[in-house]
C-alpha positions in Angstrom: -1.4 -24.1 0.7 0.1 -21.0 2.1 -2.3 -18.4 3.5 -3.0 -15.3 1.4 -3.8 -11.8 2.5 -6.1 -9.4 0.6 -6.1 -5.9 2.1 -9.3 -4.2 0.8 -9.1 -0.5 0.4 -11.8 1.9 -0.8 -10.7 4.3 -3.6 -12.5 7.3 -5.0 -11.1 7.0 -8.5 -10.1 3.5 -9.5 -8.3 4.4 -12.8 -6.2 7.0 -10.9 -5.3 4.5 -8.2 -4.3 1.9 -10.8 -2.1 4.4 -12.6 -0.5 5.6 -9.3 0.4 2.1 -8.2 1.5 1.1 -11.6 4.1 3.9 -11.5 5.4 2.4 -8.3 6.0 -0.9 -10.2 3.0 -2.9 -9.0 1.0 -5.1 -11.3 -2.6 -6.2 -11.3 -4.2 -9.6 -11.6 -6.5 -9.3 -14.6 -8.6 -12.2 -13.4 -9.7 -10.2 -10.3 -9.8 -6.7 -11.9 -12.7 -5.0 -13.5 -14.2 -1.5 -13.6 -15.2 -1.7 -9.9 -12.1 -3.2 -8.3 -8.5 -4.0 -9.1 -6.4 -6.8 -7.6 -2.9 -5.3 -7.0 -0.1 -7.9 -6.6 2.2 -6.9 -3.8 4.1 -10.1 -3.4 3.7 -13.8 -3.2 0.3 -14.4 -1.5 -0.1 -10.6 -0.7 -2.6 -8.5 -2.5 -4.4 -5.2 -2.2 -7.9 -5.0 -3.5 -8.5 -1.4 -4.6 -12.3 -1.1 -4.6 -14.3 1.8 -5.9 -16.2 3.4 -3.1 -19.7 2.5 -4.4 -18.7 -1.2 -4.7 -17.0 -1.1 -1.3 -20.3 -0.2 0.3 -21.6 -3.6 -0.7 -19.2 -5.2 1.9 -20.0 -3.2 5.0 -22.9 -1.6 6.8 -20.5 0.8 8.5 -19.6 4.2 7.2 -16.5 4.2 5.0 -13.6 6.2 6.5 -12.2 9.1 4.6 -8.5 8.2 4.8 -7.5 11.8 4.1 -9.2 12.8 7.4 -8.7 9.7 9.7 -6.7 6.6 9.9 -8.0 3.1 10.4 -5.0 1.1 9.2 -1.3 1.5 8.3 -0.2 -0.8 5.6 3.4 -1.9 6.3 5.5 -3.4 3.5 9.0 -4.7 3.7 11.8 -3.7 1.3 15.0 -5.5 0.4 17.2 -2.5 1.2 17.3 1.1 2.5 17.7 2.2 -1.1 14.5 0.4 -2.1 12.6 2.2 0.7 13.8 5.6 -0.5 13.2 4.7 -4.2 9.6 3.5 -3.5 8.8 6.7 -1.5 10.3 8.8 -4.3 8.3 7.1 -6.9 5.1 7.6 -4.8 5.7 11.3 -4.5 6.5 11.6 -8.2 3.3 9.8 -9.0 1.1 12.2 -6.9 1.4 10.7 -3.4 2.7 12.5 -0.3 5.5 11.8 2.1 4.3 13.7 5.2 6.8 12.2 7.6 10.6 12.1 7.6 12.4 8.8 7.3 13.1 7.0 10.6 16.5 5.4 11.1 16.6 3.0 14.1 20.0 1.5 13.2 18.6 -2.1 12.7 15.5 -0.8 10.9 15.0 2.0 8.4 11.5 3.2 7.5 9.7 5.8 5.5 6.2 6.0 4.1 3.8 7.7 1.8 0.1 8.5 1.6 -1.5 7.3 -1.7 -4.0 9.6 -3.5 -6.8 8.4 -1.3 -4.9 9.1 1.9 -4.1 5.5 2.8 -0.8 5.3 4.6 1.8 2.9 3.3 4.8 2.4 5.6 7.8 0.9 3.8 10.8 -0.4 5.8 14.0 -2.4 5.7 15.1 -4.4 8.7 18.6 -5.8 8.9 18.1 -9.6 8.9 20.9 -10.0 11.4 19.0 -7.9 13.9 16.0 -10.3 13.8 16.1 -12.9 16.6 15.3 -16.4 15.3 13.1 -18.6 17.6 
């Protein structure tokens, strides 16, 4: 069985977060979604658990970071093309997110990103497959 990754993110308003990410084209696994958390399907074996802040407290004794004020993690997501990078950021901004940084073009890699309504940073990028060294 392939490994799976579940990135767990606290959200202040779960319905708002679900609506935001739905507008970006993401879907949710109903089996793992309720009024406290939503399992967003990012790709094969890749998920983001959007967890209401009160429920998120059940998983940690530490203070929960306010992602609008500080950064603990950058979620990086590959895209199939430069156009997909731009399209995803445009959708995020139209849905209420922010794009506080300009796109970066490194020749072999193109990246841009957005902050979701809770301030989590999503870096989306395209890397030319021919530039990746195979081991």
